[in-house]
TIVOBA-195030 format. One record per residue (C-alpha): residue in three letters; x negated, y, z negated. Coordinates in steps of 0.02 Angstrom, whole numbers, plus 50000, padded with zeros to 5 digits. Each point is the difference from the previous one (the first is absolute). Example, Ala and Ser with C-alpha at 12.3 -4.5 7.8 and 13.67 -1.06 7.14 Angstrom:
2
ALA493854977549610SER499315017250033
END
This chain:
759
MET399065981237218ARG500725000650177LYS499125011850117SER500845013750100SER500144999050188THR498635013150012SER498864988949897ARG500374985150110SER499605009950157ARG498355005949928LEU499514982349951ALA500384993350172LEU498955013350086ALA498524997849885ALA500064981150020GLY500005001150188LEU501814993850012THR501275006950119ILE501495007749914SER501114987050077ALA498854987149922ALA500315007549830GLY501875000750029ALA500054981950059ALA498974994749852MET501395006549888ILE501164987550083VAL498774985550004ALA499125003049834PRO500675014949899GLY498674998149867VAL498655002750129ALA500785015450077LEU500155008149830ALA498284994749939ALA498935014449944THR498344992450054THR499274995250168VAL498234995850057THR499595000050186PRO499324992350108PRO500334981749951VAL498154996150021VAL498555012450009ALA498204996950054PRO498535005749894GLY499795018450042GLY501795001450060SER501375012149945VAL501404996349875THR501535010249949VAL500824997549830VAL501735007449970ASP500665000949823ASP501575010449976SER499755000149810ALA498195006050001THR499395017949984ILE499095003150163ALA499035015850041ASP499825008750168GLY498254998550068THR498924993650145ASP498204995450030GLY499795017150081GLY500795010549863GLY501095000249847THR499794988149852PRO500684982850046ASN500334986149878ARG498574988049966VAL500004981350034GLN498954986249924ILE499954981850058LEU499864986249872THR498954985450062THR500414990749838GLY501465001849880THR501805005550028THR500245014849882CYS499755018350041VAL499285007849844THR500055018149946PRO499035011049999ILE499174996950167PRO498524988249974ALA498255002450067THR499624991250164SER499094983249992THR499944983550093SER501764996449938VAL500695017750026ILE499685008050170ALA500585017550049ALA500975001450161THR499995015350116VAL501705008550000THR500465008050166LEU501735006549954SER501175001349852SER501755007250019SER501215005349863THR501405000350129ALA499754982450067LYS499424993749830SER498574991950094VAL498114997949986THR498984994750151PHE498234994049972THR498604990250081VAL499644982649932PRO498134998749956SER499084990550136SER499074990449865LEU501584990349953ALA499874981950055THR501364990250088GLY500464982349957THR499314984550088ASN499865002650188GLY500855016949983GLN501524993849903VAL500935012249888LYS499235004549834ARG501005011149881TYR499305014849905ILE500865012349884ALA500065018750039CYS500235012049855LEU500605018050020TYR499365014549896GLU500295018649986PRO498935011750106THR498315006149934GLY500275009649838SER501084986849918ASN499524981849969ALA501764993549973ARG500684985150094VAL501585002350108GLY501214987350066SER500054981549954ALA498894993749858THR499824983650095GLY499435009550154TYR500384996150181ALA499474983850083ILE498925003250154PRO499824984950119VAL498275000750081GLY499614988450145ALA499884998050188VAL501375011250075PRO501084989950121THR501025005950147ALA501724993950053ASN500474998350183PRO501365005150019ALA500155010549842ILE501835003750035GLY501284986550043PRO501874996550015THR501144998049854GLY500374981949956GLY498284993850047GLY499634985650119ASN498545009050083VAL498184995549976VAL498775012049918ALA498134997650026VAL499045005149844SER498135002550027THR498595006449890GLY498865002250152THR498215002749947GLY500535005049825GLY499844982649927ASN500444981850031VAL501274999449859PHE500744983350055THR498374990250003GLY500234982649926ILE501875002749970SER501234988750092ASN501645003649908ILE500365018650021GLN501685006149937ALA500845016250054LEU501205010349895PHE500945015950045THR500495012449866THR500695017649993GLU498775003849860ASN498645011550062MET498724988449917CYS499954981050012PRO500084989749839ALA498294993749945THR500654982150009TYR501294991450108GLY501274997349860THR501784994450049PRO500585011150145THR501705000050085ALA500044986050131SER500585011650140MET498465010949974VAL498734985850018ALA499094994250158THR498584987950034ALA498505008050082GLN499194990650145LYS498125002049987GLN499185005150164SER498235003149936ASP499085004449841SER500565018050026SER501744998650076VAL501704991749973ASN501685000550090VAL501545002749893THR501804997350057VAL501045013549915PRO501384992049891THR501875003850006GLY499955010149838VAL499005013950080VAL501515010850043THR500485018050008PRO501745007949992ALA500685009750148ALA499245017150033ALA498494996349892SER498284992050000VAL499204991049853GLN498154998449962PHE499454983349928SER498364993349936LEU499444984150087CYS499034990449867LEU498884985050037TYR499564987449864ASN498834985349974GLY501404987249990ALA501814999449941THR499824996349815THR500565013349875SER498175003449956SER499345000950181ALA498925015650017LEU500305014550118LEU498794999750149THR500495016050090ALA501525010750046VAL500615011750137ALA501485011750026TYR501414994650116THR501585009550048ALA501674992750052THR501155010550109GLN501614998750099ILE499105006250155GLN498274997650076LEU499025013350089SER498844996850148ASN498765011649910THR500075004549817THR498715014150018GLY499935014550122SER499325017350029TRP500725014549899ALA500205008650169GLY501244986950060GLY500324995950182ASN499744981349981GLY501394987650037LEU500734988349869ASN500904983850034VAL501174996349851THR500724982449982ALA501044991249868PRO500384981749963ASN501835004449984ALA501225009250116ILE499895016349901LEU500485010450154ALA501564990250046GLY501375012650044ILE498805014849988ASP499745008650167SER498935014649943PRO498984996049844GLY499165014249906ALA498225000249932LEU498945011449894PHE498304999649916THR499845005449819THR498655001249867ALA501334998649863THR499954984649893SER501644993750073CYS500965003150160PRO501365013549990GLY501674991449983THR500695009250152TYR499185005750160SER499325017850006THR499565010550151THR498985012149894VAL498165000550049THR498715002949863LEU498294996150076GLY498964990149878SER501564994649903SER501504994850104VAL500054998850189PRO501514993150097VAL499684991150164THR500985010150130GLY500005005550181ASN498934990050121SER499234990849851ALA501694994049934PRO500294981549967ARG500514989550149ARG501054984949957VAL499334984750094SER501054986349919ASP500924996049838ASN498344997249912ARG498805011450094LEU499735018650033ALA498565010550063LEU499505017949961THR498605012650016VAL499205005749837PRO500235018949980GLN498675012149940LEU499934997949811TYR498865015049962THR499785016850086ASN498134998450030VAL498404991649940GLY499775013149865ALA501734996749929TRP499694981450003ASN498315001649914SER500755011249869ALA501324986949961VAL498864985050004GLY498565007249899SER498534988249996ASN500974985050065THR500184994650181SER501874996250006LEU501675004349920PRO501504988649964TRP501635003150093GLN501574989850027LEU500984997250158CYS501855000049960ILE501304993150121TYR501835005849994ASN501644993550072GLY500205016150103GLU499375017750029ASP501385009549906ASN499185012749886GLY500434996549817VAL501164985550051SER499034985450076THR499304988349866THR498374990449980ILE499944982250067ALA498124996149994ALA498315007049951SER498174995650019PRO498335007649941TYR499035010250126THR498305008349979ALA499495016550079THR498165002050036VAL498785009950107LEU499934994250181HIS498234995650041THR499025007350146ALA498744992050118THR498645011350067ALA498614989150073VAL499334982650038THR498124997649977PRO499154994050107ARG501145005750138ALA499614985550119GLY499674981549989THR500034983850096ALA501614993650076LEU499594983549918GLY500455007849833GLY499184995749836SER499235017349980ARG500115008249828VAL500755017550007THR500455013249870VAL501665009350013SER500015017449921GLY501525009649944THR500965004449842SER501164991849873PHE499594981950042PRO500564986849874LEU498634991549900THR500754982650024ALA499594991050162ALA501714991950013GLU500805017350009ILE499105005150161THR500234993450176ALA499255007750155THR499844997050188LEU498805005650135GLY500755000150172GLY501464989949931SER498914986049931PRO499874998149809LEU498475004249900THR499494986149879ASN499044998749837ILE500605017149946THR499035005849847PRO500505016249911LEU498465010349956THR500775016049931ARG501615009950021THR499195007550155ALA499254984850085PHE500174981450031SER498964987750102ALA500664986550116THR499504987750135THR500515003950179PRO501034987650102SER499604993150172HIS500775011050133ILE499845002150186PRO498725013750043ALA500865016849983ASN499585018049960ASN500835011949877VAL501224987849921ALA501105005849856LEU499804995749816VAL501604997249901VAL499864998849810THR501524994149904THR500324999949813SER501604999449899ALA500115018850027GLY500144998150187SER498904999750156VAL498835012850074THR499184999750171LEU498295006550051GLN499885001650189ASN498374997250097ALA499264991549849TYR498934985850069ASN499194992450154PHE499934981250029THR498444997050103SER499754984250102ALA498474993749909LEU499514981750014SER499394986849878VAL498594989250067ARG499224983749948PRO498624995150010ASN499345017749999THR498164996750038ALA498954989650122PRO498285000350084ASN499845006150179THR499444982850057ARG501754992349988VAL501744999550069ILE501274999449858ASP501884998649981VAL500755014149896VAL501664999749907VAL500835017150014ASN501515005749898GLY501045015050048LEU501765003850062GLY500874999650168PHE498924986950086GLN501434990250077SER500705015250088ALA498325004350082THR499424993950172TRP498274992249990ASN498834998750150SER498155002849979GLY499775003250184ASP501295014050010LEU499585016049908THR501815005750000ASN500454986449876ALA499654997349815HIS498234996449941ILE499014996649843TYR498375009750014LEU498415000849896VAL499585018449987ASN498595010149927GLY501045012149898LEU501725006250052TYR500524994150173SER500445014050121SER500814997650170SER499925018650039LEU499205004350167ALA498115003549993GLY498974999650159GLY501244988250084ASN499924987649855ARG500744998349827ALA499205012049876ASN499584986149878PRO500244983550090PRO499914982849921ILE498334991449976ALA500814982650015GLU501714992550026CYS500854986449897SER500754990250144ASN500984983750027VAL501375006649885LEU501114986849920VAL501535007949916LEU500594989549852SER501335011849935ASP500475018250008SER498735003449862GLU498594988050043LEU498924995150149ILE498344991650037CYS498775007050127ARG498254995650058LEU498575012349971ASP498404997450101LEU498665009749910ARG498684994450125ALA500755010850138ARG500135018849983LEU501175010650107ASN499355013650115ALA500255018949980ALA501744998950077GLY500454985749885THR500614989950149ALA498654987150035VAL498594990849913MET498395010150006SER498644992250108VAL498255006449966THR498565001950123PRO498315001849913VAL499235017450010GLY498135003249993GLY499165015449933THR498895006949864LEU500295005349820ASP498945009349875THR499814990649835VAL499345004549827ALA499314986249891GLY501214996049858SER501425010050077ARG501634993350074VAL500215015750106VAL499414999550182THR499945015550112ASN499685006350176PHE500904986150091ALA499335000350179GLY500974988650114GLY501795003749952THR501215009249885PHE500644993149835SER501874999349968ALA501164992149872LEU500134985150116ASP498194995949965ILE500364995849817GLY499694981649974LYS498814998250149THR498314991749977VAL498385009950019THR498544989250055ASP498175005350010PRO499144987950121ALA498255006849966ALA498634988049946SER499985008949831PRO501815006149984SER500425014849888ILE501834994949989PRO500354983549910SER500974986450088SER501914999149980THR500125018749970THR501675008250045ILE500645017750013THR501085004149848GLY500325018550032ILE499865013850132ILE499185016149945SER499945008850170ALA499864996050185THR498154996249976SER499914994349816ALA500724984749913LEU499944990749834LEU499374982150003SER500364985449885ASN498144997349965ALA498585012449972ALA498585001750128SER498334992149956GLY498975012850096THR499985018350055GLY499935005250183VAL500874997650165THR500694982850029THR499844996350185PRO501114992950065ILE501454995249887VAL501494989950050LEU501785004949949SER501124984850024ALA501344988949932GLY498704987949940GLY500054982450059PRO498654986850028VAL498235007050009LYS498664990150093THR498135002950002VAL499225000750174THR498185000350059ALA499715010750155THR498404994450087THR499885008150172ALA500645014750100THR500974987750107GLY501455000149877ALA499714982349944LEU500484996949818SER499454985249899GLY499964994049822ILE501825004249977ASP500604994749827PRO501344994149974VAL500074993350176LEU501205006950127VAL501644992250046ALA501155003550148ALA501025012349898ASP498445011049982ASP500075005250182THR500155019150016ARG499455003049822ILE499035016149972VAL498175000249949PHE499165013649897GLY498215001549944ALA498445010849984ARG499354995050175ILE501645002750091ASN499845016150102ALA501885003150018THR501145000949851THR501004985550067GLY499664984750104SER500894983850033VAL499624981750005LEU500174996050183SER499904981349983ALA500454992249836GLN499134983550026ALA500264986449872GLY498454999849894ALA498695012749954THR499695009350165ALA500945013350099ASN499755014850114ILE500445018549992ALA499725014250124PRO498095002050021ASP500005018949979ALA500834998549832LEU498484992049919THR498245006249962ASN498704986450020GLY499504992149839THR500564988649863THR501335006749882THR501534995249899LEU501665005650074SER501814998849940VAL501454993050097PHE501795006449966PRO501724996650071ALA500485011850139THR501665002849914ALA500714994549829ASN501505003049891LEU499695011849857PRO500654994549828VAL501015011349886PRO498745009449889GLU500014996349815GLY501065012049899ALA501755003949934TYR501465001650122ASN501885001149999LEU501184987450079THR501365010250082TYR501684996050080VAL500555010650149SER501644997850091ASN499265006950162GLY498154999150044THR499945012150146VAL499035016150003ASN500965014449916ALA501454988549950VAL500205009849840SER500575014950103THR500924991450141ASP500934985849911ALA501435006249888THR500104982949915TYR498124998849969ILE499514992049833GLN498264998849929SER499424992849834GLY498905010549887ILE498434996849901SER500214991449834SER498974989449884SER500984984650055SER499635002950186THR498115002449982PHE498934986950088THR498134998549970VAL498744992950122ALA498584993749891PRO498534987850016PHE500934987149896
END
């Protein structure tokens, strides 16, 4: 029996077709348009949702939240729906019904997640049987049930194309399954049936295309000439892919595809409107039309004539400043109007879904009730997402940091989200929930408070002051002992535009800093100056340089020159087994003493040899690298940069020294001597004779034989062992951060950490 127009409209809506698709199907395939049964989507994943429409079945009104919906059972074996409803088993599995509607003659249910797909995610067919709600066990609808294709759900890009074909559609199953594994001859077939035939059969030649395999999960299909739509309509097809072109070749997978007379720059947008649409056509549909009309409608077909009546949520003409602007014979542009009054109205209409189907209808003028339809295309209204935060809020200008973007109404498919930070695109976007997605930051010149722009098919939103790109560096190697000079490869940004001169503080520098470098004024010097400089800069590109780091030479308190150390004599109190020494008499400890050597020249020293200061506790207390072997006052001790130590025998009060081992050389002249029989805390070698004898000032020595120590008068102090940060500064002068408006400084990051270690 032929169905009424009301029935056809209901079927089209329930099947996810536009009304113009249903109308066009009457022209292309009348039997399809009048068919009483549809099953959508063309392929469903295990655990996915399916809607069955059967105009001849007795369907109840009910939902999973109330009412008494029809029941559904899935047959894993067999093809006959028996009555009464059978008990569940391994061959009969109950499905969860989410909605049944007597008006739409439809039942929507969730496919059990236990259902298996075919090989590599290929389609496997099951039979769904409909039954009365609880209280009656009678079957309703077809005795042979409804075929449900279960497999890896593909996507089509684009999913909408021009009438007459010729364009290429990329079909991909993504991570859902490698359905094309081991298959070289893949055949494509387009049909106006909502479900693809189980086998290839003998299709019409103009509806056939060869699929070009791109990978085990993707193919490219050139749309054939038979994929057409009449004027003022769009037609939804099923794109079916088969394992070969024989009549018995099995269906691999399928996806919906719509042909239209016009193409939209975006097929989805916010219910609130305001987004621009570029509308193009392969033919000169606007020839001779100066002022085309346009309206959006939720009806199943475009009104035959243009209407200026506004019914928000149902029919909205595009007028005023939003009105269509004719660009050429085959192009116009317009602004989408508000389609609902507010979020509450939209949510009321959409229910539990996230979008609603509309159509954009184009007319040959703007005369109310006179101008006629010339083209139509599907359009989806959805909630415009929001963006509220980026976490963390800062990261290296080199990019590569993983961030989380928070907001609302984000798509759950990565391909449906794009975003930029400071105008540079985020990559590796991974949807997490409707309220968050993660992404990888791009490289970007150092900048503060850049904007985040998130774009989906619903439009774009901007979050101002969202993120800071800090000028952090990447360093390799990132460790070395303080006995070496090493070349370091540094990656960053903006190196070619910097002026490099290690001798001029006003220029750019690469510093080794203990913590966060600070050029702010403190006692005439930088508050936290560098401990070493990576000099001899060789710029290889704007993002890479090589510099030389001398870890044997430590910078002074001002960070401007290599620290030269004069040995200091004095006494320290020690406790056997403790690394803490106290009551320093002879000087005052400071942070600059870290790394210096402490030598006890006594005949029975309490402080082991090669002991260094590793921490400052107070002006008179310090922490040593080795524990003391005795308790008492060590008199005297020597605080120095280390260096060669010689044993000396003092024999007379004349200042004559003998038994010097190792023997003196000319370079030992002016070296300082310390020992238990030296009266003053310091003395000097007056005559560094080659050999084992020398003289010092007579009053510096108490008569007797003893062992003394000889140290350099001055020596470079190495960088102490520990973790530091390699930092770029565009201006190395004191207080540059406050006086230089263009000042740039890199921050601390894991990639810029440099460790001075024994090996």
